[in-house]
C-alpha positions in Angstrom: 0.0 0.0 0.0 2.9 2.3 0.7 4.1 2.3 -2.9 0.7 3.6 -4.1 0.8 6.7 -1.8 2.2 8.9 -4.6 -0.6 7.8 -6.9 -3.2 8.6 -4.3 -1.7 12.1 -3.8 -1.7 12.7 -7.5 -5.4 11.7 -7.8 -6.3 14.1 -5.0 -4.4 16.9 -6.9 -6.2 16.0 -10.1 -9.6 16.0 -8.4 -8.8 19.4 -7.0 -7.8 20.7 -10.4 -11.1 19.4 -11.9 -13.0 21.0 -9.0 -11.4 24.3 -9.7 -12.3 24.0 -13.4 -15.9 23.1 -12.8 -16.6 25.6 -10.0 -17.0 29.3 -10.7 -14.9 30.5 -7.8 -12.8 33.2 -9.4 -11.5 34.6 -6.1 -9.7 31.4 -5.0 -8.9 29.9 -8.4 -5.2 30.5 -8.2 -5.0 28.9 -4.7 -6.8 25.8 -5.9 -4.6 25.6 -9.1 -1.4 26.0 -7.1 -2.3 23.4 -4.5 -3.4 21.0 -7.2 -0.2 21.4 -9.1 1.9 20.9 -6.0 0.0 17.8 -5.1 0.3 16.3 -8.6 4.1 17.0 -8.8 4.6 15.9 -5.3 2.7 12.7 -5.9 4.6 12.0 -9.1 8.0 12.4 -7.4 6.8 10.5 -4.3 5.6 7.6 -6.6 9.1 7.4 -8.2 11.0 7.6 -4.9 8.8 5.2 -3.0 8.8 2.8 -5.9 12.6 2.7 -5.8 12.6 2.4 -2.0 10.2 -0.6 -2.0 12.1 -2.5 -4.7 15.4 -2.0 -2.9 
């Protein structure tokens, strides 16, 4: 389960990006987009590093 933690974080970030696209919240759009981007990139890097750690 630990090796899929990065994928779960990426999915949370993607859901946040879709939410910011579908909602009409103009005031907080940059906040949602920034947090979503950070979660997707962090999940991607976490998936790589945790995958290497689990195999070693």
